C-alpha positions in Angstrom: 13.8 98.4 -44.8 16.0 100.9 -46.7 18.8 100.1 -44.3 19.2 96.7 -46.0 20.0 98.5 -49.3 22.9 100.6 -47.9 26.5 100.3 -48.9 29.8 101.8 -47.6 30.9 105.2 -48.8 33.4 108.0 -48.1 35.2 107.6 -44.8 34.0 104.0 -44.4 36.7 102.7 -46.8 39.3 105.0 -45.2 38.7 103.6 -41.8 38.4 100.1 -43.0 41.9 100.4 -44.6 43.3 101.6 -41.3 41.4 99.5 -38.7 41.0 96.1 -40.5 44.3 94.9 -39.1 46.3 95.7 -36.1 45.7 96.0 -32.3 42.3 97.2 -31.2 43.4 99.7 -28.6 46.4 100.9 -30.6 43.9 101.8 -33.4 41.6 103.6 -30.9 44.4 105.6 -29.3 46.1 106.3 -32.6 42.9 107.8 -34.1 42.4 109.9 -31.0 45.9 111.1 -31.0 46.1 111.8 -34.8 42.7 112.9 -36.0 39.8 113.6 -33.7 38.7 113.6 -30.0 35.4 111.8 -30.3 36.7 108.9 -28.3 33.5 106.9 -28.0 32.7 107.3 -31.7 36.2 106.1 -32.5 35.7 103.1 -30.2 32.5 102.1 -31.9 34.0 102.6 -35.4 37.1 100.5 -34.6 34.9 97.8 -33.0 32.8 97.5 -36.2 35.8 97.2 -38.5 37.4 94.5 -36.4 34.2 92.5 -36.5 34.6 91.2 -40.1 33.8 92.1 -43.6 32.6 95.7 -43.8 30.4 95.2 -46.9 28.8 92.0 -45.6 28.1 93.4 -42.1 27.3 97.0 -43.1 23.5 96.8 -42.5 23.5 95.2 -39.0 24.8 98.0 -36.8 22.7 100.5 -38.7 19.5 98.5 -38.0 20.6 98.0 -34.4 21.2 101.7 -33.9 17.8 102.6 -35.3 16.0 100.2 -32.8 18.1 101.6 -30.0 17.2 105.1 -31.0 13.6 104.4 -30.4 14.6 102.7 -27.1 16.3 106.0 -26.1 13.1 107.9 -27.0 11.1 105.5 -24.8 13.3 105.9 -21.7 13.4 109.7 -22.2 9.6 109.9 -22.5 9.1 107.5 -19.5 11.5 109.6 -17.4 9.7 112.9 -18.4 6.4 111.2 -17.4 7.9 110.2 -14.0 7.0 106.6 -14.8 3.3 107.6 -14.3 0.5 107.1 -16.7 -0.5 104.1 -18.9 2.2 102.2 -20.6 0.5 102.5 -23.9 0.4 106.3 -23.7 4.1 106.4 -23.0 4.8 104.1 -25.9 2.7 106.2 -28.3 4.3 109.5 -27.2 7.8 108.0 -27.5 7.1 106.4 -30.9 5.5 109.6 -32.2 8.5 111.8 -31.1 10.9 109.2 -32.5 9.1 109.0 -35.9 8.8 112.8 -36.1 12.6 113.2 -35.4 13.6 110.7 -38.1 11.2 111.8 -40.9 12.0 115.5 -40.4 15.7 115.4 -39.6 17.9 117.6 -41.9 19.8 114.8 -43.6 18.7 111.2 -43.0 21.4 109.6 -45.2 24.2 111.1 -43.0 23.0 109.5 -39.8 20.9 106.4 -40.6 22.4 105.0 -43.7 26.1 105.9 -43.5 28.1 103.9 -41.0 30.7 106.6 -40.0 27.9 109.1 -39.4 25.8 106.5 -37.4 28.8 105.6 -35.3 29.1 109.2 -34.1 25.7 110.9 -34.5 23.2 108.2 -34.1 25.0 106.5 -31.3 25.5 109.9 -29.7 21.8 110.5 -30.0 20.9 107.3 -28.2 23.2 108.0 -25.3 22.1 111.7 -25.2 18.5 110.6 -24.7 19.5 108.1 -22.1 21.6 110.8 -20.4 18.7 113.3 -20.2 16.4 110.5 -18.9 18.8 109.5 -16.1 19.6 113.2 -15.2 15.9 113.8 -14.8 15.6 110.8 -12.5 18.5 112.0 -10.4 17.1 115.6 -10.3 13.7 114.5 -9.2 15.0 112.2 -6.5 12.6 109.4 -7.4 14.9 106.7 -5.9 18.2 106.3 -4.2 20.7 108.6 -6.0 23.3 106.0 -6.5 21.9 104.2 -9.6 20.8 107.3 -11.5 24.1 109.0 -10.8 26.1 106.0 -12.1 23.9 105.7 -15.1 24.1 109.4 -15.8 27.8 109.2 -15.6 28.1 106.3 -18.0 25.6 107.7 -20.5 27.1 111.2 -20.4 30.6 109.8 -21.0 29.4 108.0 -24.1 27.2 110.9 -25.5 30.0 113.5 -25.1 32.5 111.1 -26.6 30.3 110.9 -29.7 30.1 114.5 -30.9 30.7 118.0 -29.6 27.1 119.1 -29.9 25.9 116.7 -27.2 28.9 117.8 -25.2 27.7 121.4 -25.3 24.1 120.5 -24.3 25.1 118.1 -21.5 27.9 120.2 -20.1 25.7 123.3 -19.7 22.8 121.3 -18.3 24.8 119.5 -15.7 26.7 122.6 -14.6 23.5 124.5 -14.1 21.8 121.7 -12.2 24.9 121.1 -10.1 25.0 124.8 -9.0 21.4 124.6 -8.0 21.5 121.2 -6.2 24.9 121.5 -4.6 25.0 125.1 -3.4 21.3 126.1 -3.0 19.4 123.0 -2.1 22.4 121.0 -0.8 20.8 117.8 -2.0 22.6 114.6 -3.1 25.8 116.5 -3.3 28.0 113.5 -3.7 25.9 112.2 -6.6 26.0 115.5 -8.4 29.7 115.9 -7.7 30.3 112.6 -9.4 28.1 113.5 -12.4 29.8 116.9 -12.8 33.3 115.3 -12.5 32.5 112.8 -15.3 31.0 115.5 -17.4 34.0 117.8 -17.0 36.5 115.0 -17.5 34.6 113.8 -20.7 34.5 117.3 -22.1 38.3 117.8 -21.5 39.0 114.4 -23.0 37.1 115.4 -26.1 38.4 118.9 -26.4 42.1 118.4 -25.5 42.6 115.5 -28.0 45.9 116.0 -29.9 44.0 114.9 -33.0 41.8 118.0 -32.7 44.8 120.3 -33.0 46.0 118.4 -36.0 42.6 118.5 -37.7 42.1 122.2 -36.9 45.4 123.0 -38.6 43.8 121.8 -41.8 41.0 124.3 -41.4 42.8 127.7 -41.7 39.5 129.6 -42.1 38.5 128.7 -38.5 39.1 130.6 -35.4 37.5 133.9 -36.6 35.7 135.2 -33.5 33.5 137.9 -34.9 32.7 136.0 -38.1 31.6 133.1 -35.9 29.5 135.3 -33.7 27.6 137.1 -36.6 27.2 134.0 -38.8 26.1 131.7 -36.1 23.4 134.3 -35.1 22.3 134.8 -38.7 22.4 131.3 -40.1 21.4 129.7 -36.8 18.3 131.9 -36.6 17.5 131.1 -40.2 17.8 127.4 -39.5 15.6 127.6 -36.3 13.1 129.7 -38.3 12.9 126.9 -40.9 12.2 124.3 -38.1 9.7 126.5 -36.4 7.9 127.3 -39.6 6.7 123.7 -40.2 3.0 123.3 -39.6 3.7 119.7 -38.7 5.9 120.9 -35.8 3.1 123.0 -34.3 0.6 120.2 -34.8 2.8 118.0 -32.7 3.1 120.7 -30.1 -0.7 121.1 -30.0 -1.1 117.3 -29.5 1.4 117.4 -26.7 -0.4 120.1 -24.7 -3.3 117.9 -23.4 -0.7 115.2 -22.5 1.4 117.9 -20.7 -1.7 119.2 -18.8 -2.4 115.7 -17.7 1.2 115.1 -16.6 1.4 118.2 -14.5 -1.6 117.0 -12.4 -0.5 113.4 -11.9 3.2 114.1 -11.2 5.2 116.5 -9.0 6.0 118.7 -12.0 3.4 121.3 -11.1 4.6 121.7 -7.5 8.2 122.4 -8.5 7.4 124.7 -11.5 8.1 128.5 -11.3 8.8 131.4 -13.5 12.5 131.5 -12.7 13.0 127.9 -13.7 10.9 128.5 -16.9 13.2 131.4 -18.0 16.3 129.4 -17.1 15.1 126.5 -19.2 14.3 128.8 -22.1 17.7 130.6 -21.8 19.5 127.3 -21.6 17.6 126.0 -24.6 18.5 128.9 -26.8 22.0 129.1 -25.4 22.8 125.5 -26.2 21.5 125.9 -29.8 23.5 129.1 -30.4 26.7 127.7 -29.0 26.3 124.6 -31.3 26.1 126.8 -34.4 29.0 129.0 -33.1 31.2 125.9 -32.6 31.0 124.9 -36.3 31.7 128.5 -37.5 34.6 128.8 -35.1 36.0 125.4 -36.1 35.8 125.7 -39.9 34.0 129.0 -40.8 31.1 127.0 -42.2 27.5 126.2 -41.5 26.9 122.8 -39.7 26.8 119.9 -42.3 23.7 117.8 -42.4 25.0 115.1 -40.0 25.8 117.8 -37.4 22.4 119.5 -37.9 20.8 116.2 -37.1 22.3 116.3 -33.6 21.5 120.0 -33.1 17.9 119.2 -34.2 17.6 116.5 -31.6 18.7 119.0 -28.9 16.2 121.4 -30.3 13.3 118.9 -30.0 14.2 117.8 -26.5 14.6 121.3 -25.3 11.4 122.5 -26.9 9.1 119.9 -25.4 10.7 120.2 -22.0 10.1 124.0 -22.2 6.4 123.4 -23.2 6.0 121.0 -20.3 7.4 123.6 -17.9 5.3 126.3 -19.4 2.1 124.4 -18.9 3.2 123.5 -15.3 3.8 127.1 -14.4 0.3 128.2 -15.6 -1.2 125.1 -13.9 0.4 126.2 -10.6 -0.8 129.8 -10.9 -4.4 128.8 -11.5 -6.1 125.4 -12.2 -6.4 124.9 -15.9 -8.9 122.1 -15.9 -10.1 119.3 -13.7 -7.7 116.4 -14.2 -10.6 114.0 -14.6 -12.0 116.0 -17.5 -8.9 116.6 -19.6 -9.7 113.9 -22.1 -13.4 114.7 -22.5 -15.3 113.9 -25.7 -14.7 117.4 -27.3 -11.0 117.1 -26.4 -10.8 113.6 -27.9 -12.5 114.8 -31.1 -10.2 117.7 -31.3 -7.1 115.4 -30.9 -8.5 112.9 -33.4 -8.9 115.7 -36.0 -5.4 117.1 -35.2 -3.9 113.7 -35.3 -5.4 113.0 -38.7 -4.1 116.3 -40.1 -0.7 115.5 -38.4 -0.7 112.1 -40.1 -1.5 113.5 -43.5 1.3 116.1 -43.3 3.6 113.4 -41.9 3.4 111.3 -45.0 3.4 114.2 -47.5 5.6 117.0 -46.2 8.5 115.0 -44.8 11.1 112.4 -45.9 8.4 109.7 -46.0 7.5 110.2 -49.8 11.3 110.0 -50.6 11.7 106.9 -48.5 8.8 105.0 -50.2 9.8 106.1 -53.7 13.3 104.9 -53.0 12.2 101.6 -51.4 10.1 100.6 -54.4 12.5 101.6 -57.1 15.9 103.4 -56.9 17.1 101.6 -53.8 16.9 98.2 -55.4 18.6 99.5 -58.5 21.3 101.1 -56.4 21.9 97.8 -54.5 22.1 95.9 -57.8 24.6 98.4 -59.2 26.8 98.3 -56.1 26.8 94.4 -56.0 27.6 94.3 -59.7 30.4 96.8 -59.1 32.0 94.6 -56.4 31.7 91.5 -58.7 33.3 93.4 -61.6 36.2 94.5 -59.4 36.8 91.0 -58.1 36.6 89.6 -61.6 39.1 92.2 -62.9 41.5 91.6 -60.1 41.3 87.8 -60.7 42.0 88.3 -64.4 44.9 90.7 -63.8 46.9 90.1 -60.6 48.8 93.3 -61.3 48.7 95.4 -58.2 48.6 98.6 -60.4 45.2 97.8 -61.9 43.1 101.0 -62.5 39.4 100.6 -63.1 36.4 102.6 -64.2 33.1 101.4 -62.8 29.5 102.1 -63.5 28.0 105.2 -61.9 24.7 105.3 -60.1 22.8 107.7 -62.3 19.6 107.8 -60.3 20.8 107.3 -56.7 18.2 107.8 -54.0 19.3 110.9 -52.2 17.6 109.8 -49.0 19.7 106.6 -48.9 23.1 107.4 -50.5 25.4 109.7 -48.6 28.1 109.8 -51.3 29.7 107.8 -54.1 32.8 107.8 -56.1 33.6 110.7 -58.3 35.1 110.9 -61.8 38.3 112.3 -60.4 40.7 109.5 -59.5 42.6 111.9 -57.3 39.8 112.6 -54.9 40.4 111.1 -51.4 37.3 108.9 -51.4 38.4 107.3 -54.6 41.8 106.7 -53.1 40.4 105.0 -50.0 38.1 103.0 -52.3 40.9 101.8 -54.5 43.1 100.9 -51.5 40.3 98.8 -50.0 39.9 96.7 -53.1 43.6 96.5 -53.8 43.6 98.8 -56.9 46.0 101.6 -57.9 43.1 103.9 -58.8 39.3 103.9 -59.5 36.7 106.2 -60.8 33.3 106.1 -62.3 32.4 106.2 -66.0 
């Protein structure tokens, strides 16, 4: 519901000014050549701005992406479960994981309520989940390799083209699996060669963009190797420690363990599990996270911003629960943990009900949920009213004064809901967001009172 109170901010106006007119592919290629390499994020952004009025259409892609994010969690969960188990259980697990991700992500406004962030990070998250799901299907050889190989290639192309963080995760994952499947097992070599080729090509397409070199030139503090090493270890560890210190996170892990035990007995997971693969998964998991933090320090000598942390956080959650599943499978192979028919006995069900109740209490008290409800029933409506009044005031002022050099001061949002609002105008007319804002509305300058 909060999505329908959102309004454009920051880069949204800049991109609207550039993409609202002109040829579609010229704009896509121009942005790729002059500013950044996130080719799929650029594609989605240009497509949106060609679709009509940015302000009138702003809510619809955000709502669509939120629905598709849950769809991504469903297909990821279903693939992990090897399409086994009751449909309801799969839906519940997928929905729980999706809700947990959204209400605990580092900065909600930067991914769900800001279009430019959503076009890169939320869209990337959707295709990242679909990529992992299709890679798992191809890895487990549940069907003919042709379809999962093609789907993996398409999803990987889109996910890598959305943000560098999913590139890091998928590139390392595909390369490791390729080495194992192609050279050791010699299974589905053509399929894995296709997936690897697409992954490498997508990575090069992202990294070798001329726009990246232009953009990096504006970050003179970047490129410091030892600073990037030390700071990524220190600040990355601190961030992971924050995520791991949440009681809610451990309650979700506890709830997942009975499900994992059930899975390893009704699927082939237990037969394939071993200590070597467990340590490889753990090493890959930590390595992906560290390289993600290193990349931001290397690029700009700064900690990942909230929108980037959202992507790293998703990689963290996916890697963690895959590790827990493998961990349970290894122990189940060494010695039987329980009889599969007696996993969900009355004591276990009572324990899960108690844990679920405690989980639900913390979920609505120790996450973004209180901020969301307080915004929904107060500041969000006021913010929406102020923004609509601002647009009406600008239109009225322009009608009364056709002078193209019109400079305006508009009402500020004093109590903006931080969970909803990514950014707003500043009091400095020279700031670049103010300049983009003014250009979009045909003004010479604008600021807030």
